[in-house]
C-alpha positions in Angstrom: -114.4 -112.3 0.8 -111.0 -111.8 -0.8 -111.0 -114.9 -3.1 -110.8 -112.8 -6.3 -107.6 -111.2 -4.9 -106.1 -114.5 -4.0 -107.1 -116.0 -7.4 -105.5 -113.1 -9.3 -102.5 -112.3 -7.0 -101.7 -115.4 -5.1 -100.3 -117.6 -3.9 -98.4 -115.9 -1.1 -94.7 -115.8 -1.7 -91.9 -115.4 0.9 -94.4 -116.7 3.5 -93.7 -116.2 7.2 -96.2 -117.0 9.9 -97.5 -114.3 12.2 -97.0 -114.7 15.9 -100.3 -116.0 17.2 -100.4 -113.3 19.9 -100.0 -110.6 17.2 -103.1 -111.8 15.4 -105.2 -112.1 18.5 -104.4 -108.5 19.6 -105.4 -107.2 16.2 -108.9 -108.6 16.2 -110.2 -105.6 18.1 -108.7 -103.2 15.6 -109.1 -104.7 12.2 -112.1 -105.9 10.3 -112.7 -109.5 9.5 -111.5 -109.3 5.9 -108.1 -107.9 7.0 -107.8 -110.5 9.7 -108.5 -113.1 7.0 -105.7 -111.6 4.9 -103.2 -111.5 7.8 -104.1 -115.1 8.8 -102.5 -116.2 5.5 -99.2 -114.9 6.9 -96.6 -112.3 6.0 -95.2 -112.2 2.5 -95.7 -110.9 -1.0 -98.3 -110.9 -3.7 -98.5 -109.5 -7.2 -95.0 -110.6 -8.2 -93.4 -108.8 -5.2 -95.2 -105.5 -5.5 -97.5 -105.9 -2.4 -96.1 -107.2 0.9 -98.4 -108.1 3.8 -96.6 -107.1 7.0 -96.9 -107.6 10.7 -98.4 -104.3 12.0 -96.3 -104.5 15.1 -93.1 -104.6 13.1 -94.1 -101.4 11.3 -95.5 -99.5 14.2 -92.4 -97.4 14.9 -91.8 -96.9 11.1 -95.3 -95.7 10.6 -95.1 -93.3 13.5 -91.9 -91.9 12.2 -93.2 -91.0 8.8 -96.9 -90.4 9.2 -99.3 -88.3 11.3 -102.6 -90.1 11.3 -105.9 -88.4 10.9 -107.6 -91.0 13.1 -106.4 -93.5 15.7 -105.7 -96.4 15.6 -103.7 -96.3 12.5 -102.5 -99.8 11.6 -100.0 -100.7 8.8 -101.1 -103.9 7.2 -99.0 -103.9 4.0 -96.3 -102.1 2.1 -95.3 -102.0 -1.5 -92.2 -102.3 -3.5 -91.5 -98.6 -3.4 -91.9 -98.2 0.4 -95.6 -97.1 0.2 -97.5 -98.1 3.3 -101.1 -99.4 3.3 -102.8 -98.5 6.6 -106.2 -99.3 8.1 -107.4 -96.0 9.7 -110.8 -94.6 10.3 -112.6 -97.5 8.6 -110.6 -97.0 5.4 -107.5 -98.2 3.7 -105.1 -95.2 3.4 -102.1 -95.3 1.2 -99.0 -93.5 2.5 -97.0 -92.5 -0.5 -93.7 -92.2 1.2 -91.7 -91.3 -2.0 -94.0 -88.4 -3.0 -94.9 -87.3 0.5 -98.6 -87.6 0.7 -101.5 -89.8 1.8 -104.7 -90.9 0.1 -107.8 -92.8 1.0 -107.8 -95.8 -1.4 -111.0 -97.5 -0.3 -113.6 -97.8 2.5 -114.5 -101.4 1.8 -111.7 -103.9 2.2 -113.1 -106.4 -0.3 -113.5 -103.7 -2.9 -110.0 -102.5 -2.4 -108.4 -105.9 -2.7 -110.7 -107.5 -5.2 -111.1 -104.5 -7.6 -108.8 -101.6 -7.0 -105.4 -103.1 -6.2 -105.9 -105.8 -8.8 -106.5 -103.2 -11.5 -102.9 -102.7 -12.4 -103.5 -99.9 -14.9 -105.5 -97.9 -12.4 -103.0 -98.5 -9.6 -100.1 -97.6 -11.9 -101.8 -94.3 -12.9 -102.8 -93.4 -9.4 -99.6 -94.3 -7.7 -97.0 -93.8 -10.4 -95.9 -97.5 -10.7 -94.6 -97.5 -14.2 -91.1 -98.2 -12.9 -92.0 -101.4 -11.1 -91.4 -103.9 -13.9 -88.3 -102.2 -15.2 -86.8 -102.0 -11.6 -87.6 -105.7 -11.1 -85.9 -106.7 -14.3 -82.9 -104.5 -13.7 -82.4 -105.1 -9.9 -84.1 -108.5 -9.3 -86.7 -109.6 -6.8 -86.9 -108.0 -3.4 -86.4 -109.6 0.0 -88.9 -109.0 2.8 -86.7 -106.2 4.3 -86.1 -104.4 1.0 -87.8 -102.0 -1.4 -86.8 -100.1 -4.6 -85.7 -96.6 -3.5 -84.8 -93.6 -5.6 -81.2 -92.4 -5.0 -81.0 -89.5 -4.5 -84.5 -89.2 -2.8 -87.2 -87.7 -5.0 -87.9 -85.1 -2.3 -84.3 -83.9 -2.5 -84.4 -83.4 -6.2 -83.7 -86.9 -7.5 -85.3 -87.8 -10.8 -88.0 -90.5 -10.9 -86.1 -92.6 -13.4 -85.5 -96.4 -13.3 -81.7 -95.9 -13.5 -82.0 -94.0 -10.1 -83.5 -96.9 -8.3 -81.6 -99.2 -6.0 -82.5 -102.0 -3.7 -82.5 -100.5 -0.2 -83.5 -101.6 3.3 -87.1 -100.5 3.6 -87.3 -99.3 7.2 -84.0 -97.4 6.9 -85.2 -95.8 3.6 -88.5 -94.7 5.1 -86.6 -93.3 8.1 -84.2 -91.3 5.9 -87.2 -89.8 4.0 -88.9 -88.9 7.3 -85.7 -87.3 8.6 -85.1 -85.4 5.4 -88.6 -84.3 4.5 -90.7 -84.5 7.7 -93.9 -86.4 8.4 -96.7 -87.0 6.0 -100.2 -85.9 7.0 
């Protein structure tokens, strides 16, 4: 299923086991491939770019920043810039928190993980990720509760330059963006 993703982006770093009750409750909401990904545990892939998260830990954060098109809307991962990856309406939707929009990234889980997210040049072009490596070199690796955030916020006129990035607490950063700019649809 997701073996190409694991081969290219693994092993899972910063691993933390899910609570077994969390996983069992998600079986009715998520497809088998996503359950397989979550069964590996929480943590990071792709050198700290992509972080698999416990959907229950991100439920309030997702509700604060995003108005879903369909229910249920379940956050399965986040990235180094506070972007959220959500399973919604049989699709993976990317919530681009820093730019204030959402985008369907794929309708097939295996295609998204094995082909789309592992194509760094495509992802960098689509999601404006050119500052990931410079930020990582300048600021160091992220912890599970951190992201690289632009200060001042892009939506408040801050420039999208590496020198404007700081390590910030991810949930607080997303909350500030939601309070300042409103919900993403």
